[in-house]
C-alpha positions as CSV (number, residue, x, y, z in Angstrom):
1,M,77.0,50.5,63.5
2,K,77.8,52.7,60.6
3,T,75.2,55.4,60.7
4,K,76.8,55.8,64.5
5,L,79.9,56.1,63.2
6,S,78.9,58.8,60.4
7,T,76.9,60.8,63.1
8,I,80.4,61.3,65.6
9,A,82.9,61.5,62.1
10,T,80.6,65.0,61.3
11,A,80.4,66.3,64.8
12,F,83.6,65.7,64.7
13,L,84.4,67.7,61.3
14,M,82.4,70.5,62.5
15,I,83.9,71.3,65.4
16,I,87.4,71.3,63.5
17,S,85.7,73.9,60.5
18,L,84.3,75.8,63.3
19,S,87.7,76.0,65.2
20,S,89.1,77.1,61.9
21,F,87.0,80.4,62.7
22,A,87.8,81.4,66.2
23,L,87.6,85.0,67.1
24,P,90.7,87.2,67.3
25,K,92.3,87.1,69.9
26,V,91.6,90.4,71.3
27,N,93.8,92.8,73.4
28,P,93.0,94.1,76.8
29,L,95.4,96.9,76.6
30,K,94.3,98.7,73.1
31,N,91.3,101.3,74.4
32,M,94.0,101.6,77.9
33,D,95.6,105.2,78.6
34,T,99.4,105.7,79.2
35,K,98.8,106.4,83.2
36,A,97.1,102.4,82.7
37,I,100.1,100.9,80.2
38,V,102.4,102.2,82.7
39,L,100.9,100.9,85.8
40,T,100.4,97.7,84.2
41,Y,104.0,97.4,83.4
42,I,104.8,98.1,87.2
43,E,102.5,95.5,87.9
44,A,104.9,93.1,86.0
45,T,108.2,94.0,87.2
46,T,107.5,94.7,90.8
47,L,104.5,92.3,91.4
48,G,105.3,89.5,90.0
49,S,101.7,89.7,87.3
50,D,102.2,88.2,83.5
51,M,98.3,88.9,82.9
52,Y,98.9,91.3,80.0
53,N,102.8,90.9,79.3
54,K,102.2,89.7,76.0
55,Y,100.0,93.1,75.0
56,L,102.4,95.3,76.9
57,L,105.5,95.3,74.6
58,T,106.1,96.3,71.6
59,E,107.8,94.2,68.9
60,D,111.4,96.3,69.1
61,F,111.3,95.9,72.3
62,E,114.6,97.2,73.9
63,Y,115.7,97.1,77.5
64,S,118.2,98.2,79.3
65,N,120.1,98.2,82.6
66,T,122.8,101.2,82.7
67,A,124.5,99.1,85.8
68,N,125.7,96.2,84.3
69,K,125.1,96.7,80.8
70,D,122.6,93.8,80.4
71,S,120.3,94.5,77.8
72,Y,117.2,92.2,76.3
73,N,114.6,92.3,73.7
74,K,110.6,91.9,74.1
75,K,111.2,87.4,73.8
76,A,114.3,87.3,76.7
77,Y,112.4,90.3,78.6
78,L,109.4,88.3,78.3
79,K,111.3,85.0,79.2
80,F,112.2,87.0,82.8
81,L,109.5,88.3,83.4
82,K,107.8,85.0,83.4
83,A,110.3,83.1,85.4
84,T,110.0,85.8,88.1
85,K,105.8,85.6,88.3
86,G,104.3,86.0,91.5
87,L,107.8,87.9,93.1
88,K,107.2,90.7,94.6
89,F,109.6,93.4,95.6
90,N,109.6,94.5,99.1
91,A,110.0,98.5,97.4
92,E,107.5,101.0,97.3
93,T,107.2,102.2,94.0
94,T,105.9,105.6,92.1
95,Y,105.4,106.5,88.4
96,E,104.9,110.2,86.8
97,I,104.8,110.8,83.0
98,L,107.4,113.0,82.2
99,D,105.7,113.8,79.1
100,E,103.3,113.1,76.7
101,T,102.9,113.8,72.9
102,G,100.9,112.5,69.8
103,K,102.0,109.1,69.3
104,T,105.3,109.0,72.1
105,C,104.7,109.2,75.9
106,I,107.8,109.1,78.6
107,A,107.3,107.5,81.9
108,K,109.5,107.4,85.0
109,A,108.8,104.8,87.9
110,T,111.3,105.1,90.8
111,S,110.5,101.9,93.0
112,S,112.7,102.3,96.4
113,F,113.8,99.8,98.7
114,G,115.3,101.3,101.7
115,N,118.9,100.7,100.7
116,F,119.2,101.8,97.5
117,T,116.5,103.3,94.5
118,R,115.4,101.4,91.3
119,V,114.4,104.1,88.6
120,D,112.9,102.8,85.3
121,H,112.9,105.6,81.7
122,I,110.1,104.2,80.0
123,T,109.1,105.1,76.3
124,L,105.8,104.1,75.3
125,N,104.3,104.8,71.4
126,K,100.7,104.8,70.4
127,T,100.3,101.8,68.2
128,V,97.0,100.3,66.1
129,E,96.8,98.1,68.9
130,G,96.6,101.1,71.6
131,W,99.8,102.1,73.8
132,K,102.7,99.8,74.4
133,V,105.9,99.9,76.0
134,S,108.7,100.1,73.2
135,K,112.1,100.6,75.6
136,V,112.7,100.5,79.1
137,V,116.5,102.2,80.7
138,T,116.5,101.3,84.1
139,T,119.3,103.2,86.9
140,Y,120.3,103.1,89.8
141,P,121.5,106.1,91.2
């Protein structure tokens, strides 16, 4: 009985010590270009995908909506995206890269809903973790 207990205790201690050396989480978006990052953002906002949201936004991310003057930080926006997981907009969405210079990129995503249009102006920054969305300004022209 004493041998069984020491074997179980040893196995338990090995599991605990090995878990402390676990590999860090790898950012699956790290080596993607700006087009792929913009598409990932569009999937998150219009198709309700939340697969890569925690890797998508910079720590100082800002979202603002010019129609109602709402603005959100990363934590609040991630909470919103999580709450709308699986919600798919009935819209046709297109995007274009307006400018990409050095470590900064500006993109525009236009979603046409039939009776109104939503335009997101997306700012991306190149970080050590790859391209990330740092700011989004939504308008309804």
